[in-house]
C-alpha positions in Angstrom: 0.0 0.0 0.0 1.8 3.1 -1.3 1.4 6.0 -3.7 -2.0 7.5 -4.6 -5.5 6.3 -5.4 -8.1 8.3 -7.4 -11.7 7.6 -6.7 -14.8 9.3 -8.2 -17.2 10.8 -5.6 -19.8 8.1 -4.8 -17.4 5.3 -5.8 -16.1 2.7 -3.5 -12.7 3.0 -1.7 -10.9 -0.3 -0.8 -7.5 -0.2 0.8 -5.6 -3.4 1.7 -2.8 -3.6 4.2 -0.7 -6.8 4.5 1.3 -7.0 7.8 3.8 -9.9 7.7 6.1 -11.3 10.3 8.7 -14.1 10.0 6.8 -16.6 12.3 3.5 -15.3 13.3 1.4 -12.5 12.0 1.3 -9.2 13.9 -1.3 -9.1 16.6 -3.2 -6.2 15.1 -3.4 -3.5 12.5 -4.8 0.0 13.1 -5.9 2.4 10.4 -5.4 6.2 10.4 -6.8 9.0 8.2 -4.8 12.2 8.4 -3.3 11.1 11.7 -6.6 10.2 13.4 -7.6 6.6 14.3 -10.3 5.2 11.9 -13.1 3.2 13.6 -15.3 0.8 11.6 -18.8 2.2 11.4 -21.2 0.1 9.3 -24.0 2.7 9.4 -21.8 5.3 7.7 -20.5 2.7 5.2 -16.9 2.5 6.5 -15.9 -1.1 7.3 -12.6 -2.4 8.6 -12.0 -6.2 8.3 -9.1 -8.4 9.3 -8.1 -11.9 8.5 -5.0 -14.0 9.0 -3.3 -15.8 6.1 -0.3 -17.9 7.3 2.2 -15.3 8.7 0.3 -12.3 7.3 -2.5 -10.2 8.9 -4.6 -8.7 6.1 -6.7 -5.7 6.9 -9.1 -4.0 4.5 -10.6 -0.6 4.9 -13.6 -0.1 2.7 -15.9 2.9 2.1 -19.0 2.0 0.2 -19.8 5.4 -1.3 -17.0 7.9 -1.0 -17.5 11.6 -0.2 -15.2 14.5 -0.8 -14.3 14.4 2.9 -13.0 10.8 2.5 -10.0 12.2 0.6 -6.8 12.2 2.6 -3.7 10.4 3.8 -4.5 6.8 5.0 -2.0 4.8 7.0 -2.1 1.3 8.4 0.2 0.5 11.4 0.9 -3.0 12.6 1.4 -3.9 16.2 5.1 -4.3 15.2 5.0 -0.5 14.3 5.4 -1.1 10.6 3.6 1.7 8.7 2.3 1.9 5.1 0.6 5.0 3.6 -1.5 5.9 0.6 -3.0 9.2 -0.4 -6.7 9.0 -1.6 -8.0 11.6 -3.9 -11.8 11.9 -4.4 -12.8 13.8 -7.5 -16.2 15.2 -8.5 -16.4 13.6 -11.9 -17.2 10.1 -13.0 -14.5 7.5 -13.6 -13.1 7.2 -17.1 -13.4 3.8 -18.7 -11.6 2.8 -21.8 -12.6 0.1 -24.2 -10.0 -2.2 -25.7 
């Protein structure tokens, strides 16, 4: 999880964080937006899920319908203090699809 993501307003946001350790996965992963802790809230459409796959803890932050206020710097931090960051840009237009 690095770099930038561009999402049309109203579109879904899905950020995936993989926290890996040599023997056992980290105990937890916390999500932050612009330095503030993100809390899962199904009513608002923001869901954080976690699952373990071998020595990796996979956490997904999903926003069903993005708003302009969902734009910002998102970070995931493992209990081992490893951090990954992505900047999400929400734009007011519709996504551009190309045909091949």
